[in-house]
matplotlib code that plots the C-alpha trace (Angstrom):
import matplotlib.pyplot as plt

x = [0.0, 1.5, 2.8, 0.5, -2.7, -5.1, -5.9, -8.7, -10.0, -12.3, -10.6, -12.2, -12.3, -14.0, -14.4, -15.5, -19.2, -18.6, -20.7, -18.5, -16.5, -19.7, -20.8, -17.5, -16.6, -20.0, -19.5, -16.0, -17.2, -19.8, -17.5, -14.7, -12.5, -9.6, -9.3, -9.0, -11.1, -10.5, -11.4, -8.6, -8.8, -7.1, -7.4, -7.8, -4.3, -2.8, -4.4, -1.4, 1.0, -1.3, -1.5, 2.3, 2.6, 0.3, 2.2, 5.1, 3.0, 2.3, -1.2, -3.4, -6.5, -8.7, -9.7, -13.1, -13.0, -15.4, -15.6, -13.6, -11.2, -13.1, -11.4, -8.0, -7.7, -8.8, -5.7, -3.4, -4.2, -2.5, -5.6, -9.3, -12.0, -14.1, -17.0, -14.6, -12.8, -16.1, -17.0, -13.6, -14.2, -13.8, -15.0, -13.0, -9.4, -8.2, -4.6, -3.2, 0.4, 2.6, 6.3, 7.2, 4.9, 1.1, -1.1, -3.8, -7.1, -9.9, -13.6, -16.9, -19.5, -21.6, -23.5, -24.5, -25.3, -27.7, -29.4, -30.0, -31.2, -33.6, -34.9, -35.3, -37.5, -39.6, -38.1, -37.3, -37.6, -37.1, -38.7, -38.3, -35.2, -33.5, -30.2, -29.4, -25.6, -22.9, -19.9, -18.5, -21.6, -23.7, -21.7, -22.5, -26.2, -26.2, -24.8, -27.3, -30.2, -29.0, -29.1, -32.6, -33.7, -33.2, -32.2, -32.0, -31.1, -31.7, -28.9, -29.6, -26.5, -25.2, -22.1, -20.7, -17.1, -15.4, -13.1, -10.0, -12.2, -14.3, -17.5, -18.8, -17.7, -21.2, -22.1, -18.9, -19.9, -23.3, -21.7, -19.6, -22.7, -24.9, -27.2, -28.3, -27.4, -29.3, -27.9, -30.1, -29.5, -30.2, -33.2, -35.2, -34.4, -37.5, -39.9, -38.0, -38.6, -42.3, -42.3, -39.6, -40.4, -37.0, -34.8, -31.2, -29.7, -25.9, -25.2, -23.4, -25.5, -27.8, -26.9, -30.6, -32.0, -32.6, -34.9, -36.9, -39.2, -39.6, -40.6, -43.1, -44.6, -45.5, -48.0, -47.7, -48.4, -45.6, -47.2, -45.3, -42.3, -38.9, -36.3, -32.8, -30.7, -27.1, -26.6, -27.7, -26.8, -29.1, -32.0, -34.5, -32.9, -35.0, -35.6, -36.5, -38.9, -40.7, -40.8, -42.3, -44.9, -45.9, -46.6, -43.4, -41.0, -37.8, -34.5, -31.7, -28.2, -27.6, -29.3, -26.9, -23.9, -25.1, -25.4, -22.1, -20.4, -21.7, -19.9, -16.7, -16.8, -17.2, -14.1, -12.1, -12.8, -12.7, -13.3, -14.4, -17.5, -20.6, -24.4, -25.0, -28.5, -27.0, -24.1, -26.6, -28.6, -25.8, -24.7, -28.2, -28.3, -25.0, -26.3, -30.0, -31.6, -34.5, -33.6, -34.1]
y = [0.0, 3.5, 5.4, 8.3, 6.2, 6.7, 3.5, 2.5, -0.8, -2.6, -4.9, -7.8, -11.6, -13.1, -10.3, -11.9, -11.1, -7.4, -5.0, -2.0, -2.2, -1.8, 1.2, 3.0, 2.4, 3.7, 6.9, 7.5, 7.1, 9.6, 12.1, 11.4, 10.6, 8.4, 5.9, 2.1, 0.3, -3.4, -6.0, -7.3, -10.3, -9.4, -11.4, -9.8, -10.7, -9.1, -5.7, -4.0, -5.4, -4.3, -0.7, -0.7, -1.9, 0.7, 3.4, 2.5, 2.3, 5.5, 6.4, 5.2, 7.4, 5.4, 2.1, 0.7, -1.6, -4.4, -7.4, -8.6, -5.6, -2.7, -2.8, -4.0, -1.2, 1.4, 0.5, 0.6, 4.2, 7.3, 9.1, 8.8, 11.4, 12.2, 9.8, 6.9, 7.7, 7.4, 4.1, 2.5, 0.9, 2.3, 1.4, 4.0, 5.1, 8.2, 9.2, 12.6, 13.9, 14.2, 15.1, 11.5, 9.8, 9.5, 10.1, 7.5, 8.7, 6.3, 7.3, 5.6, 6.2, 3.2, 5.5, 7.8, 4.6, 3.4, 6.8, 7.5, 4.0, 4.1, 7.6, 6.5, 3.7, 6.1, 5.6, 9.2, 8.5, 5.5, 5.7, 1.9, 0.3, -3.1, -4.1, -7.7, -8.4, -6.7, -6.2, -3.4, -2.7, -2.7, 0.2, 2.2, 1.2, 2.7, 6.0, 5.9, 5.3, 8.1, 10.4, 9.3, 10.4, 7.3, 7.9, 4.1, 1.1, -2.5, -4.9, -8.6, -10.9, -14.4, -12.9, -9.3, -8.5, -6.4, -3.4, -2.9, -1.6, -4.8, -3.2, -4.6, -2.4, -1.5, -0.2, 1.8, 3.4, 4.2, 6.0, 8.1, 9.1, 9.7, 6.9, 4.2, 0.7, -2.2, -5.6, -8.7, -12.3, -13.9, -15.9, -12.6, -11.4, -12.7, -11.2, -7.9, -8.0, -8.2, -4.9, -2.5, 0.3, -0.2, -3.3, -3.3, -6.7, -6.4, -10.1, -11.8, -13.7, -16.2, -14.9, -14.4, -17.3, -19.1, -16.6, -16.1, -19.0, -17.9, -14.5, -15.9, -18.1, -15.1, -14.2, -10.4, -7.6, -5.3, -2.6, 0.7, -1.0, -1.2, -4.0, -3.2, -6.3, -5.2, -8.5, -8.4, -11.8, -13.9, -11.4, -11.5, -13.2, -15.5, -12.8, -10.3, -12.6, -13.2, -9.5, -8.8, -11.6, -9.8, -6.6, -4.7, -2.7, -4.4, -2.6, -4.7, -4.1, -3.0, 0.3, 0.8, -0.1, 2.4, 5.4, 4.6, 4.3, 7.7, 9.2, 7.3, 8.5, 12.1, 11.6, 9.9, 12.3, 15.6, 18.6, 16.3, 15.3, 17.0, 16.4, 14.1, 13.0, 12.1, 10.1, 8.2, 7.3, 6.0, 3.9, 2.6, 1.6, -0.2, -2.6, -2.9, -0.6, 1.6, 5.3, 7.7]
z = [0.0, -0.9, 2.0, 1.4, 1.3, 4.3, 6.2, 8.6, 9.9, 12.2, 14.7, 16.6, 17.0, 15.1, 12.6, 9.4, 10.0, 10.5, 8.3, 9.2, 6.0, 3.9, 6.0, 6.0, 2.4, 1.3, 3.3, 2.0, -1.6, -1.1, 0.6, -2.0, 1.0, -0.3, 2.6, 2.6, 5.2, 6.1, 8.7, 10.7, 13.2, 16.4, 19.6, 23.0, 24.1, 21.0, 21.4, 22.9, 20.3, 17.5, 18.9, 19.2, 15.6, 14.0, 15.6, 13.3, 10.1, 8.2, 6.9, 9.7, 10.1, 12.4, 14.0, 14.8, 17.7, 18.5, 20.8, 22.6, 22.4, 23.8, 27.2, 26.0, 23.4, 26.0, 27.9, 24.8, 23.6, 24.8, 26.0, 26.3, 25.5, 28.6, 27.8, 27.1, 30.3, 32.2, 30.6, 30.6, 27.2, 23.6, 20.1, 18.2, 17.9, 16.1, 15.2, 15.6, 14.7, 17.8, 18.4, 19.1, 16.6, 16.3, 19.4, 19.7, 21.2, 22.3, 21.9, 22.5, 19.7, 20.9, 23.1, 20.2, 18.2, 20.9, 21.5, 17.8, 17.1, 20.0, 19.0, 15.4, 16.7, 18.7, 22.2, 23.0, 26.7, 28.8, 32.2, 32.9, 31.3, 31.5, 30.1, 29.4, 29.9, 31.9, 29.6, 27.6, 25.6, 28.7, 30.0, 26.8, 27.3, 30.8, 29.3, 26.5, 28.9, 31.1, 28.1, 27.5, 31.0, 33.1, 36.7, 37.3, 35.1, 36.0, 34.7, 34.2, 33.8, 34.5, 36.2, 36.9, 36.2, 38.9, 38.7, 40.9, 43.8, 43.7, 42.3, 39.0, 36.2, 35.0, 38.5, 38.7, 35.3, 36.7, 39.6, 37.4, 35.3, 38.4, 37.4, 39.8, 38.5, 40.1, 39.5, 39.1, 38.4, 35.0, 36.3, 36.6, 33.0, 31.3, 33.9, 33.4, 29.7, 30.4, 32.3, 31.0, 28.5, 26.8, 26.9, 25.4, 24.9, 24.8, 24.6, 21.7, 19.0, 20.6, 24.1, 25.0, 23.2, 26.4, 27.9, 24.7, 25.5, 29.1, 27.9, 25.4, 28.0, 30.1, 27.3, 27.9, 25.4, 24.7, 22.5, 22.8, 24.3, 22.5, 22.4, 20.9, 20.3, 19.7, 17.8, 14.2, 12.7, 12.7, 12.6, 14.0, 17.0, 19.2, 21.8, 19.1, 17.5, 20.9, 21.5, 18.1, 18.6, 21.8, 19.8, 20.8, 18.5, 17.6, 16.7, 15.1, 16.1, 12.6, 13.4, 16.3, 14.1, 11.6, 13.9, 15.8, 12.4, 11.4, 14.4, 13.5, 9.9, 11.3, 13.4, 10.7, 7.9, 9.8, 7.5, 4.7, 6.5, 5.1, 4.5, 7.4, 6.2, 2.8, 4.4, 6.6, 3.6, 1.5, 4.5, 4.9, 1.3, 1.7, 4.3, 3.2, 5.9, 4.8, 4.2, 7.0]

ax = plt.figure().add_subplot(projection="3d")
ax.plot(x, y, z, "-o")
ax.set_aspect("equal")
plt.show()
């Protein structure tokens, strides 16, 4: 690759399923922004080495970061923007010139992705909210729900990962944001889905399949309630299918992916970014989402 060619990529493991290349390439074509965008498989234990390697390679413009690297890459960059600092996880890295080489900054655009996907689905407010899972995406979900007006968020998980102080990471994030986070066991998740106004499932594909039948057996009506499942392959997921059958609105993770990618494109392209609505629509077309 020529030394003056801009480069960007999405990192994760596994990564072959990612739709990020389609989204970014469509946006760059529209903006006439000459930048390659690839998918690179990086395992969690290799995150620091990868960050060190790209510092030595010219042309890097940005990185998208997905599971399981969101915490590991946060520790490998030079600085974090305030939101990423509060969450402790990132999904985006930008490169800026520095006296000793490029300065890597970590960002979290998952929050904007969740907020905008939920608002597009009609969930402008979330008085009662539940989050399924307690990993890195769950911390972004707490921040998104805070932005949508939640003062308290219920988290349902099989286990809770602790921080240095002993508190589960997702509860630590709630404390930094001024949002009460209440932790619950997984056995209460199906009942919670029957009552919340907004549910965000942050689990990997098939992660909530086990409670889909439990939820369906409750035979509740979910008209006006919204479920966003961050997973998008396969779609609809088992929990999304059960939610839709109960009359609720379902939001695929592809919507979240779209809106977080828009913010990444804005960061990666700088002054070249323009016509946000048009950029969103070419990105929608690239992955088969309806126009906005």
